[in-house]
C-alpha positions as CSV (number, residue, x, y, z in Angstrom):
1,M,116.6,111.9,110.3
2,S,118.2,112.7,113.6
3,P,116.3,114.7,116.2
4,L,116.7,118.4,116.0
5,P,118.6,120.2,118.7
6,D,116.7,121.4,121.9
7,W,115.6,125.1,122.2
8,E,117.9,127.0,124.4
9,D,117.0,130.5,125.9
10,P,119.1,133.1,124.1
11,A,122.3,133.8,125.9
12,T,123.1,137.2,127.1
13,W,126.1,138.9,125.2
14,A,128.6,140.6,127.4
15,V,131.2,143.3,126.5
16,G,134.4,141.5,125.7
17,D,132.8,138.3,124.5
18,N,135.1,136.7,122.0
19,I,133.0,135.8,119.0
20,N,134.3,132.6,117.4
21,A,132.8,129.8,115.6
22,A,131.6,127.8,118.7
23,L,130.0,130.9,120.3
24,W,128.2,132.0,117.0
25,T,127.1,128.3,116.4
26,S,125.6,128.0,120.0
27,R,124.1,131.5,120.3
28,V,122.8,132.2,116.8
29,Y,122.9,129.3,114.3
30,N,121.5,126.4,116.6
31,P,118.4,128.5,117.8
32,V,117.7,129.9,114.2
33,S,118.1,126.5,112.6
34,L,115.5,125.0,115.0
35,L,113.0,127.8,114.2
36,L,113.6,127.4,110.4
37,R,113.1,123.6,110.5
38,R,110.6,122.8,113.3
39,P,110.3,119.2,114.4
40,L,107.5,117.6,112.4
41,M,105.7,114.2,112.5
42,V,103.5,113.1,109.6
43,A,101.8,109.6,109.8
44,R,99.1,108.1,107.7
45,R,97.2,104.9,107.2
46,T,97.4,103.0,103.9
47,T,94.9,100.3,104.6
48,S,91.2,100.5,105.4
49,L,90.0,100.4,109.0
50,T,86.6,98.8,110.1
51,V,84.9,100.6,113.1
52,P,82.2,98.4,114.7
53,S,78.8,99.9,115.5
54,G,77.1,101.0,118.6
55,G,79.7,103.6,120.0
56,S,82.7,101.3,119.5
57,V,86.1,103.0,119.8
58,V,89.0,102.1,117.6
59,D,92.5,103.6,117.9
60,L,93.7,105.3,114.7
61,A,97.0,103.3,114.1
62,C,99.2,104.6,111.3
63,D,101.2,102.2,109.3
64,T,103.4,104.7,107.4
65,I,105.5,107.5,108.8
66,D,106.2,110.2,106.1
67,A,108.3,112.4,108.4
68,D,109.6,112.1,112.0
69,D,112.1,114.6,112.6
70,D,112.0,114.5,116.4
71,G,111.6,110.7,117.2
72,M,107.8,111.0,118.2
73,V,107.1,107.4,116.9
74,T,108.8,105.1,119.4
75,T,107.0,101.8,118.7
76,D,106.9,99.5,115.9
77,L,104.3,100.2,113.0
78,P,101.5,100.5,113.0
79,A,101.8,103.2,115.6
80,A,98.8,104.5,117.5
81,K,100.6,106.6,120.0
82,F,103.1,109.4,119.6
83,Y,105.4,111.0,122.3
84,A,106.5,114.6,122.7
85,Q,110.4,114.6,122.7
86,R,110.7,118.3,123.9
87,S,108.4,120.6,125.7
88,G,106.7,123.5,124.0
89,S,103.6,124.5,122.0
90,F,102.6,122.0,119.3
91,N,100.0,122.3,116.5
92,I,98.1,119.0,115.9
93,F,96.0,118.2,112.8
94,A,94.2,114.9,111.9
95,A,91.8,113.9,109.0
96,V,89.8,110.8,108.5
97,P,87.6,110.0,105.5
98,W,84.5,107.9,106.1
99,T,82.6,105.8,103.6
100,A,78.8,105.8,103.8
101,N,77.4,102.3,103.7
102,G,74.0,103.2,101.9
103,S,71.9,103.0,105.0
104,S,70.5,105.9,107.0
105,G,72.5,108.9,108.3
106,R,75.8,108.2,109.9
107,S,77.3,109.5,113.2
108,Y,81.1,109.4,113.8
109,R,83.8,111.0,116.1
110,L,87.5,111.6,115.7
111,S,89.1,112.3,119.1
112,C,92.6,113.3,120.3
113,Y,94.0,112.2,123.8
114,I,96.9,113.5,125.6
115,N,98.0,111.4,128.6
116,S,94.6,109.6,128.6
117,V,92.6,112.9,128.7
118,Q,90.5,113.9,125.7
119,T,91.6,117.2,124.4
120,L,89.2,119.9,123.1
121,L,90.7,120.7,119.7
122,R,88.8,122.5,117.0
123,Q,86.9,119.6,115.5
124,T,83.7,118.1,114.1
125,N,82.7,115.7,116.9
126,S,80.2,113.9,114.8
127,C,78.9,114.2,111.2
128,R,75.7,113.0,109.7
129,T,75.6,112.3,106.1
130,S,72.7,111.4,104.0
131,S,72.4,107.9,102.5
132,G,75.2,107.2,100.1
133,A,77.3,110.2,100.7
134,D,81.0,110.1,101.9
135,S,82.5,112.5,104.4
136,F,85.7,113.8,105.7
137,R,86.2,114.6,109.4
138,G,89.0,116.6,110.9
139,L,90.5,118.2,113.9
140,S,93.1,120.8,114.6
141,G,94.5,122.9,117.4
142,G,97.3,124.0,119.5
143,V,98.4,122.4,122.7
144,N,101.3,122.8,125.2
145,L,103.1,119.6,125.9
146,I,106.0,118.6,128.1
147,E,108.6,116.1,127.1
148,G,107.2,112.5,127.3
149,D,103.5,113.5,126.9
150,E,101.6,110.8,125.0
151,I,99.4,111.7,122.2
152,W,96.9,109.3,120.4
153,F,93.7,109.5,118.3
154,N,90.7,107.3,118.0
155,V,87.6,107.1,116.0
156,S,84.0,106.1,117.1
157,N,80.9,105.0,115.3
158,F,77.6,105.7,116.9
159,T,75.4,104.0,114.3
160,A,73.6,100.7,114.1
161,A,75.9,99.3,111.3
162,S,79.8,99.1,111.1
163,S,81.5,101.6,109.0
164,T,84.8,101.7,107.0
165,I,87.5,104.2,107.0
166,P,89.1,104.0,103.6
167,A,92.7,104.7,102.8
168,Q,92.2,107.4,100.3
169,F,93.3,111.0,99.5
170,N,96.4,110.4,101.5
171,A,94.2,110.0,104.7
172,P,93.7,109.1,107.5
173,R,96.6,111.4,108.3
174,I,98.0,112.8,111.4
175,V,100.4,115.8,111.6
176,I,102.0,117.0,114.7
177,F,104.6,119.9,114.8
178,W,106.4,121.8,117.4
179,S,105.9,125.5,117.0
180,R,107.7,127.2,119.9
181,P,109.1,126.7,123.4
182,T,106.5,127.2,126.2
183,V,106.8,130.6,127.6
């Protein structure tokens, strides 16, 4: 799919403007079409990922792109980094299933970074599950980005044993969508 048009500030109408197809398209149709179909990127991983123990950090690389209206994926798959193609406010969602390994409680973290700085999104930084129980961790939030900002996710395991992130329930999954221009 080709990238959607950039947001343009609404033009001021003046007395005597000749309303023709080109003017109508640029002042009404283009801004409304962008708001009705906001740029969206949906990526997921279809294979399991092993996360070593002891605080190891592994990038959450996705091997399947379900939607990328704005060209946020600029590398070959699997893609671990995504790039904002326009400035504005974005909503970010990520979800990761963890498989318990039958040992003691587990402690995991899912993190989001923008330009090498960890963001504070609404998230569960770590979870502890009892022996034998699986869990599902997620994060969500809104951020302001400028064109070219780099976004990536990683997972950490703070236990004594390695752990697996299975590819199940359509996850791990990352969703990023543009919601409006920055005011």
